[in-house]
N, C-alpha and C positions, 0 to 999 in steps of 0.2 A: 728536712722537715723544706713546704713545698715552698713558694714564692705567692703569693699575693696582690691581686691590685684592691685596696682597703680605704676607699673614704672614714674621713671620724664627724662624727658627728657632736659635737661636744662643743655648749654657751660659756664653757669656766676653759681659758686660755691655761693658765698653768697643768690642766687633769689633761686638756688635747694633746701638748707640748709632752707629760710625758707616757702618754699611751704611743704618741709620733715614735721617742727614741725608742722603744720598749718596742713595738712591730721593726721600724728601722733593722736593727740591731740582731732579730730574728730573718732577715731581708727578704721583709715585706713592703711592696711597693706605698708608698702615699700617693691616695690620688690627687688629696685633698682635703683640707679642714673646713667644715660646713659649722658657725654659730648660731645655726638657725633649720625649721622646718623648710623654708623655703629655698636656703640654699644650697641644700642638701639636694632636692630635685631637680635646682638649679645646673647640678654639676652633674648628676648620674641621665641628666638630658642628654646631655655630651659628651660624657664619658662612660666608657666601659665598666662595672667592678666585677668582683668576685667576695665582696663582700661588704657592710657595713658596722662599721659600731655604733650605735646607738645612743644616746646620753635618754632618758627615758622624761628626765623634766628642765625643756626648753624652755627657752623665752619664745614670746609672743604666741600667736594667732593659732600655730601648728608644735606641739608639742611631737614627743619622741613616739609614743603612744598611736596618736592620729599619722604620722610621719611615715612609720612603718605600714598603717595600713591601704596610704596611696606605695610605697613601694610593691606591697604584697601584688597591688591590685595591676600594676601595672608594670614590672623588672621579678625578675625572677630570681634575683639576688638572696640567700641567706643574711638574714639582722641578729647582729646579737647586741643585745642590751646592755645600760652600766647604770648601773646606778650604787649610791648610798647605803641608799634602803633595803630592808629585805623581808619588811613588818606584809603581814596578809594583803593587806589594801590592796601595796603594791601590786602584788600577784599574782593580785586575780585583773586589777586591770589589762596588765602585760599577756594574759595567758590567752586571751583572746583571738590574739594575732601572730599567733603560731609564732613564737620567736627558737630561733631556730640555736641559741645559748641564752643565758644572764649572767653577768659581772658582777660583786660586790666590788663599790670602793671602798678604801684604794686596794692594789690587785698588787701581788710578785707577779715576775715572769711565766717561771713554768705553771703558776696557773690559768695567767693570759693561753700562751703556748696550747696548752689541755685543752682552753673552752673552745679556740679557734679550730684544730684538729677535730678533735667532735662532732659541731659546725658546722665543716665542710662533710667530714660523715654521710649527718643527719640530712644534711643538703643532697647528696647526692640520691643517698637513699632511696631518697622521699621522689627523687625525680628515677631514679633504676622504677619505683614501685610504683609513679605515674602515666612509667612508658609502659610497664607493663599492661596497667590495669585498659587502657586507650589501648595495646593489642589486642586481652580478649572482650577490649568491647567489642575492635572493630571483627575477631573474632566470632562472637557470635555473633553479631551483625548481619555478617554473609551466610553465618551456618543457618541463620534464624530466616534469611533468605533460600536456603536451596532447601530450608526444612518443609517454607511455604512454597516454593515451586516444586518440592514430589510435590506434596500435598497434594495442588492442584492436578497436579499428571496422573495421580491417584484415584479423586475423585474422578475427574475426565471418565480414568478406566472404568471406573465401580460403575459407572451411571452408562458405561456404553457398554459393559458386562449385561447391565440390568436391562436394556435396551432389547441385549440377544438374548436376551433369561426369555422376557417377555416374547420378543418375536418365536423363539424355539417353543415355547407353554401356545401358543396363539396356533401354530402350525401342526405341534404333535396331540391336541384338541380339535382341530379342525378333523384333521387326516383321521381321526381316531372316531371322530362321531358320522366324517364319508363311508369309512368301514364297515360299519355297525349294521347299517339298512339297507346293504345287499345282502351281508352274510345274514341278518333274519331272513330275506326272504330264501335263499339259498339253502336254509334252517327249515325254514317248511315246507319250500319241496320234498325233500329228503325226508319228512316224513309224511308227509304225501303218497311218494314213492312207493314206502313202509306199507301204508295202507291198499296202495291198489294191488300190490304183490300180495298183498291176506286174499285175494280171488285167487281164482285156476286159472296161470298161468305157465308156462313152455319157459320162463327164467323168473322162476318167482324165487329161487335162491340164491342167485346169482344177484338178483335186483335187491333182496333183503339186504345177504350180506355188502353189496356198495354202502348203499341209503345208510345202514349202518354207518359207516367207515366214514361217508359224508357228512353225518350229523357228529360225531367225536370231533372230525379236524374244526366244522366249525366250531364247535362248541369250544377244543381247543382255542381257537382262533379268536375268540370272543372275549376268553377268559385274560388272553396277554392284551389283547387289546383294551380292556375294563383295566390290567394294569398297567398299561401306560397310561391312561385315563386315568387314573386315583394319582399317579405319579406328577403328570402334569400338572395336576391342581396343587397339588403340595410345594411342587416348585412354585408356584405361583400365589405361595400360602394364602391358596383357596380353601381350605380344609376346615371344617367349621364345624363347635358338636352341634347337634341340632338333637335337642333330646326330644322323647317323641315316647307315647303310650302305645305300649305292642305286648302283643301275646306271647307266652313264653313257653306255649306248646307249640303253635302255631310255627312259629319261629325254628324251635329244632328239628321239630320237621321239615322244614323247607330245604333244613341245610345237608338230611338227610335225603332228600329226596333228587337233590342235587349229586350231591355224590357219590350215592347210588347209579344213578344212571350215566353216567363220564367213567366212572369206571370201570378199569380190563382186566380189574384178575377177582380172581375168587376171595377175596378177603371182604371178611364177614366184622359188621358192624356193632356195637353191642352198648345197648346204651343204659348210662343210670341218670335217672333223675331225681335230687334227697332235696328236699324242703322246697321246690320252686313255688313259687305266686302265681296267680293265674296272670297279671297283669303287672310285665314295671315300668319303668319311667328311663329309656334310654336312647342315644342315638343308632338305633334297627339296622342302617349302613355299614356302621361302624364296625357293629361287635361282628355281622354278618361276615365283611371281609377278614375277621380274624378267628372266627372258630369254621370258617367254611376252608382256607385258607391251611388251621393244623390240620383241620378233619382230613381233610383230599391229601396234604402231606402223607400221610399215614399212610394210605392205605394202598399209593401210591409207593413206598420206601417199601411194604412188604411183601410177603410173598402168598405162592395160594395156600388156600390151607392155616393162614392165618390169622390171628382174628386183633381189632382196634376198640378198644374201652375210651366212649365217649363220654369221660362224665359232668355231668351240671349240677353245684347247690345255691345255694343261698344261705346266708351266714351275715349277720355284725352290717348287716347293710351293702353287702359285695355280692356280685355271682362268681362264683367261682368256678374254673373248668378247668380239667384236664382229659389230654386228649396222651393214650397213654399208645403203642404200635410196642411187636416184636419185629420188627425189621433191619435195614440192614444197619443204622446207627448212624454217626455223628463220631468220626476221628478228634481227638486231643488236640491235636495240633490247629486243627482248624476252627473249632466251636467259637474261640474269640470270632470271628467270622460273617459268623450264621447271619447275620442280621445286617448284611448289609448287599445292594442292592448289586446283581448278578453273580453273588456270589451261589456254587454249586460247588460242593466238596468231592470229591477225586472219586468216589470210592462209590456214585451213583452209576457208574455206569453209560447200559445204553435209555434209561429213561429219561421221558423223554421233561424238561423243565425248563424255563425262563430267567432263576436265578432270583424272581420278586415276592412272590409270596410271603416269604417271615419277612420281607423290609416292608411288606406291605407290613403284615401282620403287627409288628415294632409301632413303626410312627401310626399305625390307628390303636394305639393303646397308649401310645401317651397320649395324642385327641383327650381319651376319655380319664385321663388318671390316672391308670392304672398299671398293674404293673407286672411282667413275666418273667416262668425260670421256666430252665430245662436243665435235665438231668438223659447222658445219654452215654455209647460207651458201642464197638465197631458191632456186631453182627449178633447183639446182644437188647436191643431197639432204645425205642425216646421218648421218653413226656414230657411234657410243654402243663406247665402250671400257669395260672391266668385269672388277675386278680382284681375285678373294675368296680369301680363303688357307683351305685344305683342306687333310686328314690324309690 
C-alpha cells in the first residue's frame, strides 16, 4: 500500500480521531484535521494533499458538498465522502460533485483501504484520460490547421490551373479562328484554279491534280481546327444545347456531300432513311458533329470497293442512327479507349487522322443526352448505333 498525504475534514472529533488512527495504521500521513469547510480550504491553500476525506454534513456555511465543489474548481485532488447516511437524497446531492468514492460510517479498516485504493486508481485514470483527450484535441487542432493550409494551397493551385486553362482556351480559340480565314482563301483559290484548268491549257492535268491536293489538305486542316475549336469550347464549358427546327432531308444531304467531297478512296455510301419526319427540333451543329465524324471514319477506314451503310430512322421521339462499315475494325484490347482524345488504334496504319473525331462524337452525344454503342472486330468492320432524344 502506497503512502498518501491525506486531509481529514470531519466536525465530529471522535470520528476524526478514529479515521486518523485507521489511516496512520496504513502508513498514510495526516496533513491535518479540519472541522469546517473554511478550515479545510485554509489548510489546502498552504499544503499539498494527495486526497481529502470529506464529511458531507459539516457545520457552518460550507457543508461538505459546497467545500468539495470549491476543491474541484481550485485543486486537482480526489475527494472521498464520509457519511452516516446512504439514502437516495444524500446520494443525489453528492453525485454532481463527481466524488472519487463514498464511505458509509461506521467503516472498517479493510473497507477503508479498498476505497482509498479505488479512489486513487480512479483519479489517476481520469487524469490519464484527460491528458489523452488534451493531446488528442491538440493533434486535431494541429491537423485541422494543416488541412486548412493544405486546402488553401490546393485552392490557390486550382485557381491558378483554372486561369491557365482559360488562357489556354483563349489562345486556342484565337489561333484557330486566325487560321480559318486564310484557309478559306486558300480553298477558294484552289477551287478557282480547277475552274481555270477546265479551259485549254498545256498544264491542265497538273493544275487539276495539285489544286485537288490543295483542296483536300485545306479541308483536312480545317476539320482539325474545327475539332480544336470544339474542345476549346468544351474545356471552357461553353458547349450548350441550342435546339432549333431543322430539315432532316437537307441535313442528311449535307453530310453525304461533305463526306463524298473529302473521301480519297472508292467506297460507296448507302443510305437508308426510315420514317423520318420532315422537320425536327434539335441542335443541328451537334448532330452534324456526330454523324459527319461517324460516316467519315467509316469511309476512311474502309477499302476500295467496300460499302458503308448510313441508316437513320425516327421512333419513340428518338433519332436513331446506325453507321456500319466493312473496314479494318477496332482491336478488342483497345476498345475501352475509343472515345479518349487523340487515341488511335494500332491497326490504322498510314491512314491520316487526329484521334479527335470519336471524342467529339461522345461529347456531343452527352450534351444531347443521347446514347452511343458499338460492335467491332478486326478486319470485320464496325457498327455504331446512336440514339438521340428529339422533339
